[in-house]
C-alpha positions as CSV (number, residue, x, y, z in Angstrom):
1,X,-6.3,12.2,4.6
2,X,-3.0,13.6,5.6
3,X,-0.2,15.2,3.5
4,X,3.3,14.3,4.6
5,X,5.7,17.0,3.4
6,X,8.4,15.8,5.8
7,X,6.7,16.1,9.2
8,X,5.2,12.6,9.7
9,X,8.3,10.8,8.7
10,X,11.4,11.5,6.7
11,X,11.6,11.8,3.8
12,X,8.3,13.4,3.0
13,X,6.3,13.0,-0.1
14,X,3.1,11.2,0.2
15,X,-0.5,11.7,1.1
16,X,-2.3,8.9,3.0
17,X,-5.4,8.0,4.9
18,X,-7.4,5.1,6.3
19,X,-9.9,3.5,3.9
20,X,-13.3,2.7,5.1
21,X,-12.6,-0.7,6.7
22,X,-15.2,-2.6,4.7
23,X,-14.8,-0.9,1.3
24,X,-11.9,-2.7,-0.4
25,X,-13.2,-4.9,-3.3
26,X,-11.2,-6.6,-6.0
27,X,-7.7,-7.9,-6.5
28,X,-4.3,-6.2,-6.4
29,X,-1.1,-7.7,-7.6
30,X,2.2,-6.4,-6.3
31,X,4.6,-7.5,-9.0
32,X,6.9,-4.5,-9.6
33,X,8.9,-4.5,-6.4
34,X,9.5,-7.1,-3.6
35,X,7.5,-6.6,-0.5
36,X,9.7,-6.6,2.6
37,X,8.4,-7.2,6.1
38,X,10.7,-7.7,9.2
39,X,13.6,-8.4,6.9
40,X,11.8,-11.1,4.8
41,X,11.2,-10.5,1.1
42,X,8.3,-11.7,-0.9
43,X,7.7,-11.2,-4.7
44,X,4.6,-11.5,-6.8
45,X,2.0,-11.0,-4.1
46,X,-1.6,-11.2,-5.1
47,X,-4.3,-10.1,-2.6
48,X,-8.1,-10.5,-3.4
49,X,-10.3,-8.3,-1.2
50,X,-14.0,-8.8,-0.3
51,X,-15.8,-6.4,2.1
52,X,-12.4,-4.8,3.0
53,X,-10.6,-8.0,4.0
54,X,-8.0,-10.2,2.3
55,X,-9.9,-13.4,1.5
56,X,-6.9,-15.3,-0.1
57,X,-3.3,-14.6,-0.8
58,X,-0.4,-15.9,-2.9
59,X,3.2,-15.0,-3.6
60,X,5.8,-16.2,-6.0
61,X,8.4,-16.3,-3.3
62,X,8.0,-16.8,0.5
63,X,4.3,-17.5,0.2
64,X,4.4,-19.4,3.5
65,X,5.7,-16.3,5.3
66,X,3.0,-14.1,3.7
67,X,0.2,-16.5,4.9
68,X,1.8,-16.6,8.3
69,X,1.8,-12.8,8.6
70,X,-1.9,-12.7,7.5
71,X,-2.8,-15.0,10.4
72,X,-1.0,-12.9,13.0
73,X,-4.2,-11.5,14.5
74,X,-7.8,-10.7,13.6
75,X,-7.0,-7.2,12.1
76,X,-4.1,-8.2,9.8
77,X,-6.3,-9.0,6.8
78,X,-7.9,-5.5,6.7
79,X,-6.5,-2.4,5.1
80,X,-5.0,0.1,7.5
81,X,-3.8,2.7,5.0
82,X,-3.9,3.8,1.4
83,X,-1.0,6.1,0.4
84,X,0.0,7.8,-2.8
85,X,3.7,8.6,-3.3
86,X,4.4,12.0,-4.8
87,X,8.1,12.8,-4.1
88,X,9.8,13.5,-7.5
89,X,13.2,13.3,-5.9
90,X,12.8,9.5,-5.2
91,X,12.9,7.7,-8.5
92,X,14.0,4.1,-7.7
93,X,13.2,1.3,-5.4
94,X,15.6,0.9,-2.4
95,X,14.1,-1.8,-0.3
96,X,13.5,0.8,2.4
97,X,9.8,1.4,2.9
98,X,10.2,4.9,4.2
99,X,11.6,5.9,0.9
100,X,9.9,3.4,-1.4
101,X,6.3,4.4,-0.4
102,X,7.2,8.0,-1.4
103,X,8.3,7.3,-5.0
104,X,6.3,9.6,-7.3
105,X,3.9,7.6,-9.3
106,X,3.4,4.8,-6.8
107,X,0.7,3.8,-4.4
108,X,0.9,1.7,-1.3
109,X,-1.5,-0.3,0.8
110,X,-0.9,-1.2,4.4
111,X,-2.3,-4.4,5.8
112,X,-3.2,-4.3,9.4
113,X,-3.3,-1.5,11.9
114,X,-5.1,1.7,11.0
115,X,-4.3,5.2,12.2
116,X,-6.9,6.4,14.8
117,X,-6.0,10.1,14.3
118,X,-7.1,9.7,10.7
119,X,-10.3,7.8,11.4
120,X,-8.9,4.3,11.2
121,X,-10.6,1.8,13.4
122,X,-8.8,-1.4,12.5
123,X,-6.5,-2.8,15.2
124,X,-3.5,-5.1,14.5
125,X,0.0,-5.6,15.7
126,X,1.0,-5.3,12.1
127,X,1.1,-2.3,9.8
128,X,2.8,-3.5,6.6
129,X,3.2,-1.1,3.7
130,X,3.4,-2.8,0.3
131,X,4.3,-0.6,-2.7
132,X,2.8,-0.8,-6.3
133,X,4.4,1.1,-9.2
134,X,1.9,3.0,-11.3
135,X,4.4,4.5,-13.7
136,X,3.8,1.7,-16.1
137,X,1.7,1.9,-19.3
138,X,-2.1,1.5,-18.8
139,X,-2.1,2.3,-15.1
140,X,-4.4,4.9,-13.5
141,X,-5.9,6.4,-10.5
142,X,-9.5,7.5,-10.5
143,X,-11.1,9.5,-7.7
144,X,-14.9,9.6,-7.7
145,X,-14.8,8.5,-11.3
146,X,-12.5,11.2,-12.5
147,X,-9.1,10.2,-14.0
148,X,-6.4,12.0,-11.9
149,X,-3.3,10.0,-12.7
150,X,-2.3,8.0,-15.7
151,X,1.0,6.0,-16.2
152,X,2.3,7.7,-13.0
153,X,1.7,11.3,-14.3
154,X,-0.7,13.6,-12.5
155,X,-3.4,15.0,-14.8
156,X,-4.8,17.6,-12.4
C-alpha cells in the first residue's frame, strides 16, 4: 500500500496498492460516473471477476470499445490497482481521472498493469482506473471483516 499525499501525482489524496492477482471474486458495477479511457466514455460498466480476472463485461454505452480494450493483451483482464480516494477537497466528478480517483468516499480499480514497486506482478500496456462512488446509502468498505467506511464516511 502507498499513501499519496501529493507526491505520486497531483493532486494527492488516495491510498492505493496492488491486489493479489488471483484474489478478486464477485461483480462490480460502475454506474455512478462514466469511465473514460483514451478519450472514450463508457457508462454502466459491469465486471464479473473470477480468480482475479474479468470473465465477462458489459456496458450501457460503448460496450464494443470496452470489450476491445479488454482484449488488448493478456494482462488487461487482471486488476493492477485498488485505490481509495480520501481528499475532502475534491467533491465532484470532473472527467479527469487524476482528480476523480481522489474524491473522498470513492474507490477505484485499475484494469491491467500493476505497480512492481508495490508488489504488482501483472503486466499490460493498459492501466485503466475506473471510479466507483461509495457516498451513496448502503455502501461500505470492510477490511479483514471490520466495517471501516459506510456511505462514504470513515468510521475509524
